[in-house]
C-alpha positions as CSV (number, residue, x, y, z in Angstrom):
1,R,-0.1,-0.1,-0.1
2,D,3.1,2.3,0.5
3,H,4.8,1.7,-2.9
4,P,4.5,3.5,-6.2
5,W,3.2,0.2,-8.0
6,R,-0.2,1.3,-6.2
7,L,-0.6,4.3,-8.1
8,P,-2.6,4.1,-11.8
9,D,0.0,4.8,-14.5
10,D,-2.1,7.7,-15.9
11,G,-2.5,9.0,-12.4
12,T,-6.1,10.1,-11.1
13,L,-8.1,13.9,-11.7
14,A,-6.8,15.1,-8.5
15,S,-3.1,14.1,-8.7
16,V,-3.1,15.6,-12.4
17,A,-4.8,18.6,-11.1
18,R,-1.9,19.0,-8.5
19,I,1.0,19.1,-11.3
20,T,2.2,22.4,-11.6
21,P,5.7,23.7,-13.3
22,S,7.3,23.9,-9.8
23,A,6.1,20.6,-8.9
24,I,7.8,19.2,-12.4
25,A,11.0,21.1,-11.5
26,R,11.0,20.0,-7.8
27,W,10.7,16.4,-8.9
28,H,13.5,16.9,-11.5
29,R,15.7,18.0,-9.1
30,A,14.9,15.0,-6.7
31,Q,15.3,12.3,-9.4
32,F,17.8,13.5,-11.7
33,E,21.5,12.3,-11.0
34,P,23.8,12.7,-13.8
35,K,25.7,9.7,-12.6
36,R,22.6,7.8,-13.4
37,V,22.1,8.5,-16.8
38,V,22.4,6.4,-19.6
39,A,22.6,7.7,-23.3
40,G,21.8,5.4,-26.1
41,V,23.2,6.7,-29.4
42,T,22.6,5.0,-32.9
43,G,22.8,5.8,-36.6
44,G,25.8,7.1,-38.9
45,V,27.5,8.6,-36.2
46,D,31.3,8.6,-34.7
47,A,31.4,7.0,-31.5
48,A,34.5,9.3,-30.2
49,Q,32.7,12.4,-31.6
50,V,29.4,11.5,-29.8
51,L,31.5,11.1,-26.7
52,D,33.5,14.5,-27.0
53,H,30.0,16.1,-27.4
54,L,28.3,14.7,-24.9
55,G,31.1,14.5,-22.1
56,P,30.8,18.1,-21.2
57,I,27.4,18.4,-21.4
58,L,26.7,15.8,-18.9
59,S,29.5,16.9,-16.6
60,S,28.4,20.3,-16.2
61,L,24.8,19.0,-15.0
62,P,24.1,20.2,-11.5
63,T,24.4,17.1,-8.9
64,G,21.0,15.9,-8.2
65,Q,19.9,15.1,-4.2
66,P,20.2,11.5,-3.0
67,L,17.3,9.9,-4.2
68,T,14.5,9.1,-1.6
69,P,14.5,5.3,-0.6
70,R,11.4,3.5,-1.9
71,P,9.8,1.3,0.2
72,I,10.1,-2.2,-0.7
73,P,6.9,-3.7,-2.1
74,R,4.5,-5.9,0.4
75,A,4.1,-9.6,-0.3
76,L,0.8,-10.1,-2.2
77,N,-2.2,-11.3,-0.2
78,R,-2.7,-14.6,-2.4
79,T,-6.1,-14.9,-2.2
80,R,-9.0,-14.5,-4.5
81,H,-10.8,-10.6,-5.4
82,Q,-13.8,-10.0,-7.3
83,R,-14.9,-6.4,-8.7
84,R,-17.5,-5.1,-11.4
85,A,-16.7,-3.1,-14.3
86,G,-17.2,-2.8,-18.0
87,Q,-20.2,-4.4,-20.1
88,H,-20.0,-7.6,-21.7
89,Q,-16.9,-10.3,-21.1
90,A,-15.7,-11.2,-17.6
91,I,-11.6,-11.2,-17.0
92,V,-9.8,-13.3,-14.9
93,I,-6.4,-12.6,-14.0
94,C,-3.7,-14.2,-11.8
95,A,-0.6,-12.5,-10.6
96,V,2.5,-13.2,-8.6
97,H,5.4,-11.1,-7.3
98,T,8.8,-11.5,-9.1
99,P,12.3,-11.0,-7.7
100,A,13.6,-7.7,-8.3
101,H,15.8,-7.1,-11.7
102,P,18.8,-8.2,-12.4
103,D,17.9,-11.7,-10.9
104,P,19.8,-15.0,-12.2
105,M,16.1,-16.4,-12.7
106,R,14.7,-13.5,-15.1
107,R,15.6,-15.6,-18.2
108,A,13.7,-18.8,-17.4
109,L,10.5,-16.4,-16.2
110,E,10.7,-14.6,-19.5
111,M,10.6,-18.0,-21.3
112,A,7.9,-19.3,-19.0
113,S,6.0,-16.3,-19.8
114,S,6.3,-16.9,-23.3
115,V,5.3,-20.5,-23.5
116,L,2.2,-19.5,-21.9
117,D,1.8,-16.5,-24.2
118,A,1.5,-15.9,-28.0
119,T,-0.3,-17.4,-30.5
120,G,0.2,-21.2,-30.4
121,G,1.4,-20.6,-26.5
122,R,-0.4,-22.7,-24.1
123,L,-3.1,-20.5,-22.9
124,F,-4.3,-20.0,-26.2
125,M,-4.1,-23.3,-27.8
126,E,-5.9,-25.0,-24.3
127,L,-8.3,-22.1,-23.2
128,R,-9.6,-20.5,-26.2
129,E,-8.7,-23.4,-29.3
130,R,-9.3,-26.7,-27.5
131,R,-11.7,-25.6,-24.6
132,G,-13.4,-22.4,-26.2
133,L,-13.4,-20.6,-23.1
134,G,-12.2,-17.2,-24.0
135,Y,-11.2,-15.3,-27.0
136,T,-8.1,-13.5,-25.4
137,T,-5.8,-14.8,-23.4
138,W,-2.3,-13.7,-22.0
139,A,0.8,-14.0,-19.8
140,E,3.3,-11.2,-19.0
141,Y,6.4,-11.0,-17.1
142,A,7.3,-7.3,-16.1
143,P,10.5,-7.2,-14.1
144,G,11.6,-3.9,-12.2
145,M,14.4,-2.5,-10.1
146,D,12.1,-2.9,-6.6
147,G,10.8,-6.4,-8.1
148,G,8.4,-7.3,-10.8
149,A,5.4,-9.2,-11.6
150,M,4.0,-12.2,-13.9
151,R,0.6,-11.6,-15.0
152,I,-2.0,-14.2,-16.5
153,G,-5.2,-13.7,-17.9
154,V,-8.1,-14.6,-20.1
155,T,-11.3,-12.8,-21.1
156,C,-14.5,-15.3,-20.8
157,A,-18.2,-15.1,-20.8
158,P,-19.7,-14.0,-17.0
159,D,-21.3,-17.4,-16.9
160,R,-18.0,-19.4,-17.4
161,V,-15.7,-17.5,-14.9
162,R,-15.2,-20.4,-12.7
163,E,-14.5,-22.8,-15.3
164,A,-11.9,-20.4,-16.8
165,E,-10.1,-19.6,-13.6
166,D,-10.2,-23.5,-12.7
167,A,-8.5,-24.2,-16.5
168,L,-6.3,-21.4,-16.0
169,R,-4.9,-22.1,-12.7
170,A,-4.5,-25.8,-13.9
171,E,-2.1,-24.6,-16.8
172,L,0.0,-22.7,-14.3
173,T,-0.1,-25.8,-12.1
174,R,1.0,-28.1,-14.8
175,L,3.8,-25.7,-16.2
176,T,5.1,-25.3,-12.5
177,Q,5.2,-28.7,-11.9
178,K,6.2,-30.2,-15.3
179,G,7.9,-27.4,-16.9
180,P,7.8,-26.9,-20.9
181,T,8.7,-29.5,-23.2
182,P,12.0,-29.2,-25.6
183,D,9.9,-28.2,-28.8
184,E,8.3,-25.7,-26.6
185,L,11.5,-24.1,-25.7
186,A,13.1,-24.1,-29.1
187,R,10.0,-22.4,-30.5
188,T,9.9,-19.9,-28.0
189,C,13.3,-19.0,-28.5
190,R,12.7,-18.6,-31.9
191,Y,9.9,-16.3,-31.1
192,L,11.8,-14.1,-28.6
193,D,14.6,-13.8,-31.2
194,G,12.4,-12.6,-33.6
195,V,10.5,-10.0,-31.4
196,I,13.9,-8.4,-30.6
197,A,15.1,-8.6,-33.8
198,M,12.0,-6.5,-35.2
199,R,12.5,-3.9,-32.6
200,L,16.1,-3.5,-33.3
201,Q,14.9,-2.4,-36.9
202,R,14.4,0.9,-35.7
203,A,16.8,3.5,-34.5
204,S,14.8,4.2,-31.4
205,G,14.7,0.6,-30.7
206,R,18.3,0.2,-30.7
207,A,19.0,3.2,-28.8
208,S,16.8,1.8,-26.2
209,H,18.4,-1.3,-26.2
210,I,21.7,0.1,-25.2
211,A,20.2,2.5,-22.5
212,L,18.2,-0.5,-20.7
213,S,21.0,-3.3,-21.1
214,A,23.2,-0.8,-19.3
215,L,20.9,0.0,-16.8
216,W,19.7,-4.0,-16.3
217,Q,23.3,-4.8,-16.4
218,Q,23.0,-7.1,-19.3
219,S,24.9,-7.6,-22.7
220,T,23.8,-5.6,-25.7
221,D,24.9,-8.5,-27.7
222,I,21.7,-10.2,-29.0
223,R,23.8,-13.4,-29.7
224,Q,24.7,-13.8,-26.1
225,L,21.2,-12.9,-24.8
226,S,20.1,-15.4,-27.4
227,A,22.4,-18.0,-26.5
228,E,21.2,-17.2,-22.5
229,R,17.7,-18.0,-23.8
230,A,18.8,-21.2,-25.4
231,A,20.4,-22.6,-22.3
232,V,17.2,-22.3,-20.2
233,T,16.5,-26.0,-19.6
234,P,12.6,-27.2,-18.3
235,D,13.9,-28.0,-14.9
236,D,15.2,-24.1,-15.0
237,I,11.3,-23.0,-15.5
238,C,10.2,-25.3,-12.8
239,E,12.5,-24.1,-10.4
240,A,11.9,-20.6,-10.7
241,L,8.2,-20.9,-11.1
242,Q,8.1,-22.9,-8.0
243,H,10.1,-20.1,-6.1
244,I,7.6,-17.6,-7.1
245,E,4.9,-20.0,-6.1
246,L,3.1,-19.4,-9.7
247,D,0.7,-22.3,-9.0
248,H,-0.3,-20.1,-5.7
249,P,-1.2,-16.8,-7.3
250,L,-3.3,-13.8,-6.3
251,T,-6.8,-14.1,-8.6
252,L,-8.9,-11.1,-9.4
253,V,-12.2,-11.7,-11.3
254,V,-13.6,-8.6,-13.0
255,R,-17.5,-9.3,-13.8
256,P,-19.7,-6.7,-15.8
257,D,-21.6,-4.2,-13.9
C-alpha cells in the first residue's frame, strides 16, 4: 500500500490537477542524477565524436539530491478478489510477485511467460482453441528494479468464470510442476529472437536497447542474449516458477456491471 505500484499509471483527476511547473521542477531536481544517466545513440555517427560532444554536457549538469529510498513492495495477499466493471465480458487475472531485476531467474521467467503467451502458446491453445473458454488470453513477465510481476489472464463469458479460472490455474500448475517440452522451448527461443530483431530494426529501438541493457546490467549483444535463453532448461523453468509460487497466485475476477 505504500509503494508507487499502488498508483495508476495515468494518475487520477486529483493528482493531475496538482501538477504545476514548480512541482515538476522539484521532482526533476530530486530524481535527476547525472551519474545515473545512460545515453543510447544509434545511427551513422562516430562514437568518439559523440563522447566528445556529450561528455562536457553531462559533466556540467548539477548534481541531484540523494534519491529518497522507495519502500519495499509488500507480499501479495494471495487470495481471490472480485470486482465489477465494464459491460459484456468477464476477466480473470492471476498474478505473483517476481524478484527484483537483475535476477539470475529472469531468463527462465521470460521463457515461461512466452511459453504461456503468444499465438500457439499454452493458454491460447488450451483455453481458447481446445476448450473455447475465451477469446483473449495473455501472460506477461514485467521485471522491475524494485521487483516485478507475472500476470496471466483470460477474458470469458460471465457464466464461465469459474470454469475459466480453474482452467487457468490448471495450466499454471502444470507448467510449474512439469515444465515446458523441448519443442516449446525451441519455439519460444525463435519467437523471442524474432521479437528482438524486429525491435532493433528501428533506430529508437536500438537506442533503447543500449540504454536499458546498461541499466539492467546485461549484454547488448543479441547473440549472447539468445544463447542465454537457449541455455534455459525445463528444470530451470520449474525451479523459477516454484520459487515465485506461480501455482498459488493472487486471483482477480472482474465481472460486468
